[in-house]
C-alpha positions in Angstrom: 125.1 222.1 209.3 127.3 220.9 206.4 126.2 218.2 203.4 129.7 216.3 204.4 128.0 215.4 207.3 125.3 213.1 206.3 127.8 211.0 203.7 128.1 207.3 204.0 129.7 204.6 202.0 127.2 202.1 200.5 128.4 198.5 198.9 127.0 198.8 195.1 125.6 195.2 195.4 123.3 196.3 198.2 121.3 198.4 196.0 118.1 197.0 194.5 117.5 196.1 191.5 114.2 194.6 191.3 111.6 194.2 193.9 111.2 191.4 196.8 109.2 188.3 195.6 106.8 189.4 197.9 105.9 192.5 198.9 105.6 191.9 202.4 108.3 189.8 202.5 111.3 192.8 202.5 113.6 193.5 205.6 112.4 195.7 208.4 114.4 197.9 211.1 112.5 198.9 213.8 114.4 201.5 215.3 112.9 202.1 219.4 113.6 206.0 219.8 113.2 206.0 223.6 115.5 202.9 224.5 117.8 203.3 221.6 117.4 199.7 220.9 117.6 198.1 217.1 115.3 195.1 216.0 115.5 193.1 213.0 111.9 192.1 211.6 110.2 192.0 208.4 108.0 194.1 207.0 104.3 191.9 207.4 105.3 191.5 211.1 103.8 195.6 210.7 100.9 194.0 212.1 101.8 193.2 215.6 103.9 196.6 215.9 100.3 198.8 215.6 97.4 198.7 217.4 93.7 200.9 217.9 95.8 203.4 219.0 97.9 203.7 215.7 96.2 206.1 212.7 98.4 205.1 209.5 98.9 207.4 207.0 99.5 207.1 203.5 100.1 209.2 200.2 97.7 207.5 197.4 99.9 209.1 194.7 100.1 207.2 191.5 103.1 207.3 189.2 102.5 207.8 185.5 104.6 206.4 182.8 106.6 209.5 182.6 109.1 208.2 180.4 108.7 208.9 176.6 111.0 208.2 174.0 111.0 210.0 170.5 112.6 210.7 167.1 113.5 214.3 165.3 112.5 214.2 161.7 116.3 213.9 161.4 116.1 210.4 162.9 118.1 211.6 166.0 116.6 209.7 169.8 115.5 212.3 172.3 114.1 211.0 175.8 111.0 213.4 176.8 110.4 213.3 180.9 107.3 214.2 181.7 107.3 216.4 185.0 104.1 218.0 185.2 100.7 218.9 183.4 100.1 222.8 182.9 97.1 223.3 180.5 95.7 223.3 176.8 97.9 220.4 176.6 100.8 221.7 177.5 103.5 220.1 179.6 106.4 220.9 181.8 109.6 218.1 181.1 113.2 217.5 181.1 114.5 216.2 177.6 117.7 214.6 176.9 119.5 215.5 174.9 118.3 219.2 175.1 121.2 220.5 172.8 119.4 218.7 169.5 116.2 220.8 170.4 114.8 224.3 169.9 111.6 225.9 169.9 109.6 224.3 167.3 111.5 220.8 167.6 108.9 218.5 167.0 109.8 215.1 168.8 107.2 211.7 167.1 106.7 209.5 170.4 104.6 207.3 168.2 101.3 207.6 165.8 99.3 208.6 168.5 102.1 211.0 169.9 103.9 214.5 169.2 105.7 216.2 171.8 106.3 220.6 170.3 108.7 221.8 172.1 107.6 225.3 173.1 110.2 227.3 175.7 113.1 226.5 177.6 112.4 227.5 181.6 115.3 229.2 183.5 114.8 226.2 185.9 117.5 223.9 186.0 117.2 222.4 182.2 113.2 222.3 182.1 111.3 222.8 179.2 107.5 223.5 178.4 105.7 221.6 175.2 102.9 220.4 173.8 101.8 217.2 173.5 99.9 216.7 170.4 97.3 213.8 170.5 93.5 212.8 170.3 91.5 211.4 173.4 92.6 210.7 176.8 96.8 211.4 177.1 97.0 209.0 180.1 95.7 205.7 178.0 98.3 207.0 175.8 100.9 206.9 178.2 100.4 203.8 179.1 100.9 202.3 175.8 103.9 203.9 175.2 105.8 205.5 178.3 107.9 204.0 180.3 107.7 203.9 184.5 110.6 206.7 185.1 112.6 204.5 187.8 115.1 205.9 189.5 118.6 206.4 187.9 120.4 203.8 190.4 118.1 200.6 189.1 119.5 199.9 185.8 117.3 198.8 183.0 118.0 197.3 179.5 115.1 198.9 177.3 115.0 195.3 175.2 113.6 193.8 178.7 110.0 193.5 178.3 109.4 191.4 181.2 111.3 193.5 183.8 109.2 196.5 182.2 106.2 194.8 183.3 107.3 193.8 186.3 107.9 197.8 187.4 104.7 198.6 186.1 102.9 196.5 188.3 105.5 196.8 192.0 106.8 200.5 191.1 103.0 201.4 192.4 101.5 200.8 195.5 98.5 198.4 196.1 96.2 201.8 197.2 97.6 204.6 194.5 94.6 206.3 193.0 95.5 209.3 191.4 98.3 209.3 188.7 100.8 212.8 188.9 104.0 211.6 191.0 107.6 210.9 188.7 108.7 208.8 191.5 106.7 206.5 194.2 105.9 206.6 197.4 108.6 203.8 198.2 107.8 203.1 201.5 104.6 202.3 200.8 105.3 199.4 198.0 105.8 197.0 201.0 102.1 197.1 202.0 100.0 194.5 200.4 95.9 194.7 200.3 96.0 191.7 203.1 98.4 194.0 205.7 95.7 196.6 205.2 92.7 194.7 206.1 94.9 193.0 209.3 95.3 196.5 210.6 91.9 197.6 210.1 90.7 194.3 211.6 92.6 195.2 214.7 91.3 198.7 215.3 94.1 200.7 213.3 92.4 204.0 211.4 93.9 204.2 208.0 93.6 208.0 206.2 95.3 208.8 202.7 96.4 212.3 201.7 98.1 213.1 198.0 101.1 214.4 197.0 102.5 214.1 194.0 106.2 213.3 193.8 108.2 215.8 191.0 111.7 215.1 190.0 113.3 216.4 193.3 113.5 213.6 194.5 116.2 212.3 192.5 118.2 215.3 192.2 121.1 215.6 194.7 121.9 218.6 197.5 124.6 220.3 195.8 125.4 223.1 198.0 127.8 222.3 201.3 126.0 224.1 203.7 122.6 222.5 203.4 120.7 225.3 204.4 121.6 226.9 200.9 119.3 224.4 199.7 115.9 224.7 197.9 112.9 222.2 198.1 111.1 221.4 194.7 107.2 222.5 194.9 105.2 220.0 194.9 101.7 219.8 195.3 99.5 218.0 198.1 95.7 217.1 198.9 94.5 216.4 202.0 90.7 215.6 202.3 88.4 216.4 204.8 88.1 212.8 206.1 91.7 212.4 207.0 92.0 216.1 208.5 89.4 215.1 211.0 90.8 211.5 211.2 94.0 212.8 212.5 92.5 216.2 214.5 90.7 213.7 217.0 93.1 211.1 217.3 95.7 213.7 218.1 92.8 214.8 220.7 92.5 211.1 222.2 96.9 210.9 222.5 96.6 208.5 219.5 99.7 208.0 217.9 100.1 209.0 213.5 102.2 207.1 211.8 103.2 208.4 208.3 104.4 206.2 205.4 107.3 207.6 203.8 108.5 211.1 203.5 106.1 212.6 201.2 103.1 211.9 203.7 105.2 213.3 206.4 106.1 216.4 204.5 102.6 216.8 203.8 101.3 216.8 207.1 104.2 218.9 208.6 103.6 221.8 206.0 99.5 222.0 206.3 100.8 222.2 210.1 102.8 225.1 209.2 100.5 226.7 206.7 97.4 226.3 208.7 98.2 225.5 212.5 98.1 221.8 214.3 94.4 221.5 213.6 94.5 220.3 210.4 92.0 221.5 207.4 91.2 219.6 204.5 93.0 221.9 201.7 94.7 221.6 198.9 98.4 223.8 198.4 102.1 222.9 197.6 105.4 222.2 199.7 108.7 223.1 199.4 109.1 222.2 203.2 112.8 221.1 203.6 113.2 219.4 207.1 116.6 218.4 208.9 118.1 218.6 212.4 116.6 219.9 214.6 113.2 220.2 213.7 109.8 220.1 216.4 107.4 217.4 213.9 103.8 219.1 215.0 101.8 216.2 213.5 103.6 212.5 213.0 104.5 211.1 216.1 106.4 207.8 214.0 107.3 207.0 210.3 108.1 203.8 208.0 110.5 204.7 205.6 112.7 203.4 203.2 116.6 203.3 203.6 117.7 206.6 201.6 120.5 207.6 199.5 124.1 209.5 201.1 123.8 213.3 201.3 119.9 213.7 200.5 117.1 215.3 201.7 115.1 212.3 202.9 118.4 211.6 204.9 117.8 214.6 206.6 114.7 213.9 207.2 114.7 211.2 209.1 118.0 212.0 211.4 115.6 214.9 212.1 113.1 212.2 213.6 115.3 209.8 215.1 118.9 211.6 215.7 121.9 211.7 213.2 123.6 209.2 215.3 120.3 206.8 215.6 120.2 206.9 212.0 124.1 206.3 211.2 124.2 203.6 213.6 120.8 202.5 212.0 122.5 202.2 208.7 126.3 200.8 209.5 123.6 198.2 211.0 121.9 197.5 207.9 124.8 197.6 205.9 126.4 194.6 207.9 123.4 192.8 207.7 123.0 193.4 204.0 119.8 195.5 203.9 118.5 196.2 200.3 119.1 200.2 199.7 116.7 202.5 198.2 113.7 202.3 196.3 112.9 198.9 195.9 114.9 198.0 198.8 113.9 197.4 202.5 112.4 199.7 205.4 112.7 200.4 208.5 109.9 201.7 211.4 111.2 204.6 213.2 108.9 204.0 216.6 
């Protein structure tokens, strides 16, 4: 299957640069797979589309302020992008510009934080650095770090109002444990009020955790998509969620995943441990593309994805490539807002 089969043209003005005024006011396209019908609604209508025969599963990972700016002792400005915490203050990072550093280089981020470059990794320009600080690293990051927005969202460093907005809105209302460098963006539309209304209707709500890595920003580069390899991302399914899903499947209820990260978490667990889910902590490198037989999830709430992306391939596997591309054409015609801060669709 060729990468070019998943390309489409998107007018630049439809790339959302900031979130909707209210989370729940985003547009929501509803795709009815059984009938081929496409409906146009708003996200707050999700309360009317789910009932007590549905189990909603969300990814409660939290985005950390992973983008850091510092200076070498020469005065050269360096960006350090935190990817993954290792051990003993060591982190896997990206460094820009990497040509200006070598093992032993120190990058001063603030009075509280310095990054010492230890060694390059053979994997796509990644490095290992040692973070020098005292106290809680995450408290320090919240003082000096920046939310790692995708490259298609443009920001000026001097725009403090937008920076504050991003700290609040590029995070789900149920985010729990920091560890991601990107938000599970389908969840950005939920409010605590909507979650409460769904629970009052009898919708069961469960959580998994998948820490979203830098791979979410990286394009597929090979012409044949079968040659693509996904970055590894750590996930965890708690006992309560595994039990909830197993019981729901036995009773014939619908499993509604919120976001592609939730899909990959549940489907990876089913491949590793069987359709009877178990509480587990593992890593996913699962690449879902057409055709794929979904083992756990039945429906999906998701945003609109970049051309040629693995996320577009995943939703094509669920709804059918032709149906998805028809929906995307209609979304463009109706001026839906695309990507992380954009509108969403419910594939039912």
